[in-house]
C-alpha positions as CSV (number, residue, x, y, z in Angstrom):
1,M,98.1,16.4,295.5
2,S,99.7,13.7,297.5
3,S,102.4,14.1,300.0
4,T,105.3,11.7,300.7
5,F,106.2,10.9,304.2
6,T,109.9,10.8,305.1
7,P,111.4,10.2,308.5
8,F,114.0,12.9,307.9
9,P,113.4,16.5,308.8
10,S,113.2,18.9,305.9
11,S,116.1,21.1,305.4
12,S,115.7,24.9,305.6
13,S,117.8,27.9,305.0
14,V,118.6,27.9,308.7
15,D,120.1,24.4,308.4
16,A,122.1,25.5,305.3
17,D,123.4,28.6,307.1
18,E,124.4,26.5,310.1
19,N,126.2,24.0,307.9
20,E,128.1,26.7,306.1
21,W,129.1,28.3,309.5
22,W,130.5,24.9,310.6
23,L,132.2,24.3,307.3
24,R,133.9,27.7,307.4
25,R,135.1,27.0,311.0
26,E,136.5,23.6,310.0
27,I,138.3,25.0,307.0
28,S,139.7,27.7,309.2
29,L,141.0,25.2,311.7
30,I,142.8,23.2,308.9
31,Q,144.1,26.4,307.4
32,N,145.5,27.7,310.7
33,L,147.2,24.4,311.5
34,L,148.9,24.3,308.0
35,E,150.0,27.9,308.3
36,N,151.6,27.2,311.7
37,E,153.1,23.8,310.9
38,G,153.6,23.7,307.1
39,E,152.8,20.8,304.9
40,L,151.2,17.8,306.6
41,P,149.7,14.5,305.7
42,R,145.9,14.1,305.8
43,K,146.0,11.7,308.8
44,E,148.2,14.0,310.9
45,I,145.8,16.9,310.2
46,G,142.9,14.8,311.3
47,D,144.6,13.5,314.4
48,R,145.7,16.9,315.5
49,L,142.3,18.5,315.0
50,G,140.3,15.6,316.4
51,C,138.3,15.3,313.2
52,K,136.8,11.9,314.3
53,Y,134.5,14.0,316.5
54,W,133.3,16.3,313.7
55,G,130.7,14.0,312.4
56,P,130.5,11.7,309.3
57,M,132.2,13.0,306.2
58,R,132.8,16.5,307.6
59,F,136.6,16.3,307.6
60,R,136.7,15.1,304.0
61,A,134.3,17.8,303.0
62,A,136.3,20.5,304.8
63,L,139.5,19.4,303.0
64,K,137.8,19.4,299.6
65,Q,136.1,22.7,300.1
66,G,139.2,24.3,301.6
67,V,141.2,23.4,298.5
68,E,138.4,24.6,296.2
69,R,138.0,27.9,298.1
70,G,141.8,28.5,298.1
71,A,142.3,28.3,301.9
72,F,145.1,25.7,301.4
73,R,146.3,23.5,298.7
74,K,146.8,19.8,298.0
75,T,150.4,19.0,297.3
76,G,150.3,15.3,296.7
77,H,148.6,12.1,297.6
78,N,146.9,12.9,300.9
79,R,149.2,15.9,301.7
80,Y,148.1,19.5,302.2
81,A,150.0,22.8,302.6
82,P,149.3,26.4,303.2
83,V,148.8,28.6,300.1
84,G,151.7,31.0,300.7
């Protein structure tokens, strides 16, 4: 058996649990903003929540997963709104 070296740490269930915790938190932040403010464009959501500090691709993933999980909905090109 040969092993392959990789410079990246292996992922574990702890990593997956932590990533899911952060994703749920980010979705919740977006959901709360939309429930308080109503429909908003993607850029405004990102600016208000400081998503540029979240890490690469996290904001995009949170928007996609939030829609898929029913936390909020996409209403048009780069626009999101609360479910209710």
